[in-house]
C-alpha positions in Angstrom: 103.9 105.4 132.0 101.2 105.7 129.4 99.0 108.6 128.3 96.2 107.2 130.3 97.9 108.0 133.3 98.0 111.6 132.4 94.7 112.1 130.7 92.2 109.3 131.3 89.3 109.3 129.0 86.3 107.0 129.3 83.2 107.7 127.2 79.8 106.2 128.1 77.6 105.6 125.1 74.0 106.6 125.4 72.9 105.3 122.1 70.6 102.4 123.1 67.9 102.5 120.4 64.3 101.6 120.7 62.6 99.6 117.9 60.4 102.1 116.0 57.1 101.2 114.5 57.2 101.4 110.7 54.3 103.4 109.3 55.3 102.9 105.8 55.2 99.2 105.7 52.2 97.2 104.2 51.5 93.5 104.8 50.1 91.4 102.0 48.2 88.2 103.3 47.1 85.6 100.9 46.8 81.9 100.3 49.9 80.5 98.8 52.7 77.8 99.2 55.6 79.6 97.8 57.6 80.1 101.0 57.8 77.9 104.1 57.7 80.8 106.6 54.5 82.6 107.7 56.1 86.0 106.6 58.9 87.3 104.6 60.0 90.8 103.8 60.5 92.0 100.2 61.7 95.2 98.5 60.7 94.3 94.9 58.9 91.9 92.7 62.2 90.2 91.6 62.7 88.9 95.1 59.2 87.3 95.1 59.9 85.8 91.8 63.1 84.2 93.2 61.0 82.6 95.6 58.7 81.1 93.2 56.0 83.4 93.1 54.4 84.0 89.5 52.5 86.8 88.0 49.3 84.7 88.4 49.6 84.6 92.2 47.5 87.0 94.0 50.3 88.0 96.4 52.3 89.0 93.3 49.4 91.0 91.9 48.9 92.9 95.1 52.6 93.6 95.3 52.6 94.8 91.8 49.7 97.2 92.6 51.7 98.6 95.6 54.9 99.0 93.7 53.3 100.6 90.6 52.9 103.9 92.5 55.1 106.9 92.7 56.7 107.1 95.1 56.5 103.5 96.1 57.0 101.7 99.3 60.6 100.7 100.2 59.6 97.3 101.6 56.5 95.1 102.2 55.7 91.9 104.0 54.0 88.9 102.4 52.3 86.5 104.7 50.5 83.2 104.3 47.0 82.2 105.3 46.6 78.9 106.9 43.3 78.0 105.3 42.2 78.3 101.8 38.6 79.6 101.5 35.8 78.5 99.2 35.1 81.7 97.3 31.4 81.8 96.1 30.2 84.8 93.9 26.8 85.1 92.4 25.6 87.5 89.6 22.9 87.8 87.0 23.5 89.0 83.4 21.1 91.7 82.1 19.2 90.6 78.9 20.6 92.6 76.0 20.4 91.6 72.3 23.6 91.3 70.3 25.8 92.0 73.2 29.3 90.6 74.2 29.0 89.6 77.8 32.8 89.7 78.7 34.2 89.0 82.0 37.8 88.1 83.4 38.6 85.5 85.9 42.2 85.5 87.1 43.0 87.9 84.2 41.6 85.4 81.6 39.0 86.9 79.4 35.7 84.9 78.8 32.9 86.0 76.5 29.5 85.0 75.4 27.8 87.0 72.7 24.0 87.0 72.7 21.7 86.9 69.6 19.0 89.2 68.4 16.4 87.5 70.6 18.2 86.9 73.7 16.6 85.4 76.9 18.1 85.4 80.5 18.2 81.5 80.3 20.2 81.4 77.1 22.6 84.2 78.3 23.3 82.4 81.5 23.8 79.0 79.7 26.3 80.7 77.5 28.1 82.5 80.1 28.4 79.4 82.3 29.9 77.5 79.4 32.3 80.1 78.6 33.6 80.1 82.3 33.9 76.4 82.5 35.5 76.2 79.1 38.3 78.4 80.3 41.6 77.4 82.0 40.9 78.6 85.5 40.1 76.4 88.6 36.5 77.6 89.0 33.0 76.1 88.6 30.2 78.0 87.2 26.7 76.8 87.5 23.2 77.9 86.7 21.3 78.5 89.9 17.4 78.0 89.6 17.5 77.0 86.0 17.9 80.3 84.1 17.9 82.6 87.3 21.4 83.5 88.2 25.1 82.4 87.9 27.3 81.1 90.8 31.0 80.9 90.4 33.1 78.9 93.0 36.7 77.9 93.5 37.2 74.4 92.0 39.8 71.7 91.7 39.9 72.1 87.9 38.3 74.3 85.3 34.6 73.4 85.5 35.5 70.7 88.0 34.2 70.2 91.7 33.8 73.0 94.0 36.6 73.1 96.5 38.6 75.5 98.9 41.6 77.0 97.1 43.4 80.3 96.4 40.7 83.0 96.0 40.1 83.9 92.3 39.6 87.4 90.9 36.7 88.4 88.7 36.0 91.5 86.8 33.5 92.9 84.1 34.3 94.7 81.0 31.1 96.6 81.3 29.5 96.6 84.7 26.0 97.7 83.2 25.6 94.3 81.5 25.7 92.6 85.0 23.5 92.8 88.0 23.4 92.0 91.8 27.0 90.7 92.0 27.5 89.3 95.6 30.4 87.5 97.3 29.6 84.9 99.9 33.0 83.7 100.7 33.9 82.7 104.3 37.2 81.6 105.7 37.6 78.0 105.9 39.0 78.5 109.4 35.7 79.9 110.8 35.0 83.3 112.1 38.4 83.5 113.8 40.5 82.1 110.9 41.9 85.3 109.4 42.2 86.8 112.8 44.1 83.7 114.1 46.3 84.0 110.9 47.2 87.6 111.5 47.9 87.0 115.3 50.2 84.0 114.4 52.0 86.1 111.7 52.6 89.0 114.3 54.7 86.5 116.4 57.0 86.3 113.3 56.9 89.7 111.9 55.0 92.6 113.7 56.8 95.5 111.7 54.1 96.6 109.5 51.2 99.1 109.7 48.6 98.5 107.0 47.1 95.0 105.8 45.5 94.0 102.6 44.9 90.6 101.1 42.8 88.3 99.0 39.4 88.6 100.9 36.5 90.5 99.2 33.4 89.3 101.1 31.7 90.9 104.1 32.4 87.9 106.4 36.1 88.1 105.8 36.4 91.9 105.7 34.4 92.0 109.0 36.6 89.2 110.7 39.9 91.3 109.9 38.2 94.6 110.9 37.3 93.0 114.4 40.9 92.1 115.0 42.7 95.2 113.5 40.3 97.5 115.6 42.3 96.4 118.6 45.6 97.2 117.3 47.3 100.5 116.2 47.0 99.3 112.5 44.7 99.6 109.5 43.0 97.4 107.1 42.7 98.1 103.2 39.7 96.3 101.9 37.8 96.1 98.7 34.6 94.7 97.7 32.7 94.3 94.3 29.1 93.7 95.7 26.9 95.7 93.4 24.3 96.7 96.0 27.0 98.9 97.8 26.2 102.1 95.7 22.4 101.5 95.9 20.1 102.6 98.6 19.9 100.0 101.3 21.3 98.9 104.7 22.2 95.2 104.2 25.1 95.7 101.8 28.8 95.1 103.0 29.6 98.9 103.3 26.4 99.6 105.2 27.1 96.5 107.6 30.6 97.6 108.3 29.5 101.3 108.7 26.9 100.2 111.3 29.8 98.9 113.4 31.7 102.1 113.3 35.1 100.6 112.4 37.9 103.3 112.5 40.6 101.2 111.3 39.2 99.8 108.0 38.8 101.5 104.7 36.8 99.9 102.1 37.0 100.4 98.3 33.9 99.7 95.9 35.3 98.6 92.6 33.8 96.3 90.0 37.1 94.9 88.9 39.2 92.9 91.6 42.3 92.6 89.4 43.1 96.4 89.6 43.3 96.2 93.5 42.5 99.8 94.2 42.9 99.1 98.0 46.4 97.9 97.6 47.3 100.7 95.1 46.0 103.3 97.7 48.5 101.9 100.3 51.3 101.9 97.8 50.5 105.5 97.0 50.1 106.9 100.5 52.3 104.8 102.8 55.6 106.2 101.5 54.6 109.7 102.8 55.1 110.8 106.3 51.9 110.3 108.6 50.3 113.8 108.7 51.8 115.1 105.6 49.0 114.0 103.2 45.4 113.4 102.6 44.4 110.1 101.1 41.8 111.9 98.8 42.5 113.3 95.3 45.3 110.7 94.6 45.9 109.2 91.2 46.4 105.4 91.4 48.5 104.0 88.7 46.9 100.9 87.1 43.4 101.5 88.3 40.7 102.6 85.9 38.3 105.1 86.9 34.6 104.3 87.1 31.5 106.4 86.3 28.7 106.5 88.7 25.4 108.2 88.7 24.7 111.1 91.1 22.6 108.9 93.4 25.3 106.2 93.5 28.0 108.7 94.3 25.5 110.1 97.0 25.3 106.4 98.6 29.0 105.7 98.3 29.7 108.9 100.3 27.0 108.3 102.8 28.4 104.9 103.4 32.1 106.2 103.7 33.0 103.9 100.9 36.1 104.7 98.8 35.9 105.0 95.1 37.7 105.9 92.1 36.4 108.7 89.8 37.3 110.8 87.1 36.8 114.7 87.8 37.9 117.6 85.6 40.3 115.5 83.6 41.8 113.8 86.6 41.5 110.3 88.0 41.3 110.6 91.8 40.5 108.6 94.9 37.5 109.7 97.2 36.9 110.3 99.9 39.9 109.3 101.9 37.8 108.0 104.9 37.7 105.0 107.2 34.2 103.1 106.9 33.6 104.6 110.4 33.8 108.2 109.1 37.4 109.3 110.4 39.8 110.5 107.8 42.6 107.8 107.1 45.4 110.4 107.4 44.2 111.5 110.9 44.0 107.8 112.1 47.4 107.1 110.8 48.9 110.4 112.2 47.6 109.7 115.7 49.0 106.4 115.6 52.3 107.9 114.6 52.1 110.4 117.5 51.3 107.7 120.2 54.2 105.5 118.8 56.7 108.2 118.8 55.7 109.5 122.4 56.2 105.8 123.7 59.4 105.4 121.9 61.2 108.6 122.7 60.2 108.6 126.4 61.1 105.0 126.7 64.5 105.7 124.9 65.2 108.6 127.4 64.6 106.1 130.3 67.0 103.4 129.0 69.8 105.8 127.7 70.3 107.7 131.2 71.4 106.0 134.3 68.1 107.3 135.7 65.6 110.1 135.5 65.4 111.5 139.0 61.8 112.2 140.4 62.6 116.0 140.6 61.5 119.0 138.6 64.7 118.6 136.5 63.9 114.9 135.8 60.2 115.7 134.8 61.6 118.1 132.5 63.5 115.3 130.8 60.0 113.7 130.0 58.5 117.0 129.0 61.2 117.8 126.5 60.6 114.3 124.8 56.9 115.1 124.5 57.6 118.6 123.1 60.0 117.0 120.6 57.4 114.7 119.2 54.8 117.5 118.9 57.4 119.6 117.2 58.0 116.9 114.8 54.3 116.7 114.3 54.3 120.2 113.2 57.1 119.8 110.9 55.4 116.8 109.0 52.2 118.8 108.7 50.0 116.9 111.1 49.7 119.5 113.8 49.1 123.2 113.3 51.8 125.5 114.5 49.3 128.1 115.5 47.9 127.7 118.2 51.3 126.2 119.3 51.0 122.8 121.1 51.2 123.1 124.9 52.7 120.5 127.5 51.6 120.5 131.0 53.7 118.5 133.7 53.4 118.6 137.5 55.9 119.9 140.0 57.8 117.0 141.8 56.5 118.5 145.2 52.9 118.2 144.0 53.0 114.5 142.9 51.3 112.1 145.4 53.7 110.1 147.7 52.3 106.9 146.6 52.9 107.6 142.9 56.6 108.8 144.0 57.0 105.5 145.8 55.8 103.5 142.8 58.0 105.7 140.5 54.9 106.7 138.4 54.9 110.2 136.9 51.1 111.1 136.4 49.4 114.1 134.7 51.6 114.7 131.8 49.2 116.2 129.4 49.5 118.1 126.0 47.2 119.8 123.8 47.7 120.2 120.1 45.5 121.3 117.1 45.3 118.9 114.1 46.3 120.8 110.8 43.7 118.7 108.8 43.2 119.2 105.2 41.1 121.2 102.7 38.8 119.0 100.7 36.5 121.6 99.4 36.2 125.3 99.1 33.4 127.9 98.9 34.1 131.1 96.9 31.6 133.9 96.7 32.2 137.0 94.7 30.5 140.2 93.4 31.4 141.9 90.1 30.0 145.1 88.8 30.5 147.6 85.9 
């Protein structure tokens, strides 16, 4: 005889887990040949170095911008674009005497100093020579004989224009340069980047926000079109100098006209600082609903000075920018290009995912959920649990308290019962929101 004959114990585990969407994981998508796979997960820069990435790779630079923040993301995904684009940027130097016209390409500094009787033609000639005399694989040309400068990806410094890993470009003093414009398009056509993301999702779909090596309207728009169909967001940046100016044909205005609610766009004159990636690194480690993306200090990003009219345009176009206010460097305005606050979009995505995961988890862990008032109560409790967690992280207001409404089993249509469909489960909750400005009025007397 054994103890089992006296006291027979059998424990059924109801611990099946549902894969949970990670809202703190960013995806970096760039042109590179460092790894054979379409995507790989990393936790630090050492892991990338071990796979052959160097500090000159855009994927490495974007990851460094992510990880420079405090707190920092626990992991990130690096993906690979299938087509190398031909990046083409155009700009015009302003005519200034005795000025050092300094720019950086892929972090390399290039300078031409004008003389006391400078002309546009001689400044352009000097800047073109400085760029082509550098060590970066770009080609600079004088467009229209002393009219403007065009810089393209090339097979060698000053060589032939060709598709390649996109270069970065920045200006030491943006007031010396005018009408910077990026005309880069994906070599795979209008669906190139979208196809890359779709293929990558088949390998790794456990990420929430995407950023990468695209800076032109055509490419940002292509990613935005695709991301708009997913519970994901795109972090983008653009240097086009007409963005903070009055007009409707600039990149920010064109994206705004399409009301994209899952793309936020940074205007920043220096690509190398990657404020869009830094913003992801700063905010993704925090629980959805617990933060606003405005007022954040971004390590490694230099603040920019704008005129009041430029700030008005940036805000009107829902374009993110990085400024200094009252002695603090801060991000502004924390909005998607379509106008919704970034934190609201992310929090609602979180609520949606947790409702799906928790209700499904109940379904697979119980032998069955009966179509009775008691069984309906199981679903109700799962919904209430998510709303309660939403209050705990700061996304929902506690007052008024969220409400959940479910039907009585007797009131459900017989066809829905036959199909085992529980309809009409609804809830109401109030977003906690955030305070971004305050009005204070007072009266003093003697």
